[in-house]
N, C-alpha and C positions, 0 to 999 in steps of 0.2 A: 328568568334571566338574571345572571349576576356577572359583574365584572370579573374577569379572570386574567391571569398572566401566565403565559407559557414560557418556560425557561429551560435551556439545556446548560448543564454545568459540567465542566471538565474538572475532574478531581485531581488528575495527575497527568503531566505531559508525557507522551510516549517518545521513544528515541526516534522512531520513524513515524511521521504523521502523513496520513493519506486523506486527502480531501476530495470528495466526489461532488462535482457540480451538477445540480439537477438540470440536465439538458433535455430530458424527455418528460413531457407533461401529457398524460393520456396518450393520444396517438400523434401528437405534434412535437416537433423538436424546437426548443428554444434557441434562438440565435443571439440572445442578450450577451453583449460584450462584458466580460468580467476581467477587470484589471488586477491580476494577482501579482504579488511580489516575487521576484526571482531570488532576492537576497533579503534577509532581515525580517521575515514574518515574525512579529512579536506576539506571542500568545499569553503574555503575563496578565493582561486584563481579562482573560477568559478562564483562567485556571484558579481553582480554589486555594491550593497550597502547593508548595514546592519543597518537600522534605529533603531531597538530595542537595538542594542549593545549586543545581545546574542552571545554566542560562535557559531561557524559554524562547530563544530566537531560532528560527529555522531557515535553511537555505534549500531552494528547489534543486533536485538532482535528476528528476525525470517527470514526464507528463504523458498521458495518453490522450489522443484526440479522435474525434469522429467527424468526418466531413460527409455531407449528404443530408438526407431526411431520416425520419424515425423508422420508416419501413425499408430503407435501402441506404447504402453509404459505404464508407471505407474507414477503417481504423489505421492509425499509425502512431508512432511514439517518438518522443524527443528525449534524449538522455545526455547527461553531462559526463565527459571523461574528466574526472577530477585530477588526474595526473597531468594531462595536457591543458586543462582548464579550457576545454572547447566543447561545444554542443554539436550533437549529431542527430539527424532525422533518420529513423528506421522505418522504411516503408516497403513491405513485402521483402523482396530480395535485394533492395537497394538501400545503401547507407551513404549519406552525404553530410558534409559539414555545413552547419548553418550559423547565422549570426544571432546574437541575443534578441534582436528586434523581431525575429520570426517565432520566438517562443510564445509570446502572449498573443493569442488570437481567439476568435469566437468559437472555434472548434474544440477548445480545451475541455476535457471531460473528467480526467483524474489527475490530481496533482500529488507528487511524491516529494515530501520534504524530509530533510535530515536535521536533527537538532544540533546546534552549534556546540563546540567544545567537547563532543563525545567521540571524536575520531579514534582515540585510543581505548575507549570503553566499549563501544559497539563495533566489534570486528565482523563485518558482513561476510568476509571471505570464509571465516570459520563456520558461519551459518550455512553458506552455500555448500561447503564440503561435508557437512554433518550427514550422518547416516539416517535415513528415514525408515519408519516402521514398515515392514513387509507384512501386510495383513493376511495375505494368503498363507505365508509361512506360519503365522500365529495360529490360524485355524487348523492347519495340519498338525502343528505341535500340540494343540489342545485336544484334537481327536486322538492322537497317539497317547497322550497322558490319560485320557478317558478310558481308552482300551486297556492300558496297563492297570489302571485302578480296578476295572471290571475283572481282569484276570486274577488279581490279588484277592478280591472279594469272593470270586468263585472258588478259589483255592481254600479259603478260610471256611467256607460253608461246606 
């Protein structure tokens, strides 16, 4: 037996920080209250270096919640409309405006933070509108290329 120290080091702050709260331990759900900041989560004391020089403060813009126990329950989300500066609860087909006081509760599961000062650098709209890879089309294109190559090889032989 030796004394040991376990440490997690964050080398660089991401633009979007997602924190998962460990709510499920084996087959039980933890109901421990976690008081997380809505504004001004300062990551500077947890980060090794900051080469870009951007601030290391984050503001919450969304959170996922789980109510119930580990083997049953219900998921819902709370998101901020940054244009209106209002919070909304999304639960199945229902959406309703909520107060800031309703954001922090013992059902919080995933916290989504956006780094301050990057509003003009990280354009989330362009990410949402980007074209994603169609893997089925890639496979078909590769098969067609393979068949073309075989035709050329057969012709040469």
